[in-house]
N, C-alpha and C positions, 0 to 999 in steps of 0.2 A: 283900347279895345272895346268898342261899343257894339253890342250884338242887338240886332233887331228881331223882334218876334214876327214871324210870318202870320198872315191872316189865316184863320182856321178854314179848312176845306168844308164844303157843304156836308160831306159824309160825317165829319166830326160833330157837326151840329145835330144831325139826326141821331147819331149814336149817343150823344149826351142826353137827348130827349128820351130815348129808350132806357138809358141807365137811370134817369130820374123816375121814370114810370115804374121800373122794376124795384127801385129803392122804396117807392111809396107802397107798393104791394107787400114787400117784405116787412116794412114797418107796421102796416095794417095787420098782417098775420101775427107778428109778435105782440101787438096790443090786444088782439083777440085772445090769444093763448093766455096772456097775463090777466086779462079781465075774467076769463073763465076760471082761472086758478083762484083769483081773489074771491069770486062768488062761491066756488066750491069750499074754500076754507072758511068763509064767513057764514055759511049755512049753519054750522054748529052740529051737524049730524056726524055720525061715526064715519071716519074715513077708512074704515077697515075693508080690506079687499076680501074676496071670496076664494082666492086660490089656495088657501090653506085648510079649507073645510073638507072633511072627509065625506065624499059622496058615495052612497052605496053602489051606484051603477058603475063606479070606477074600480071597485074592489073585486079582484078575481076570486071567485069562490074556490076554496080548497076542496078538492074532490078525493 
């Protein structure tokens, strides 16, 4: 039982090219986020967020 592979249709070749392009864009995005993370961590500054700070304009005044 020998099976032969059929030649790829032209549509498959175009789809493969689009998939490779999308894969390249996704890899570039992941590398960008990774690079920004490394820079942020290596800066040595405080990584503290400001969502826990009490801001006077957010406190409802007791009347």
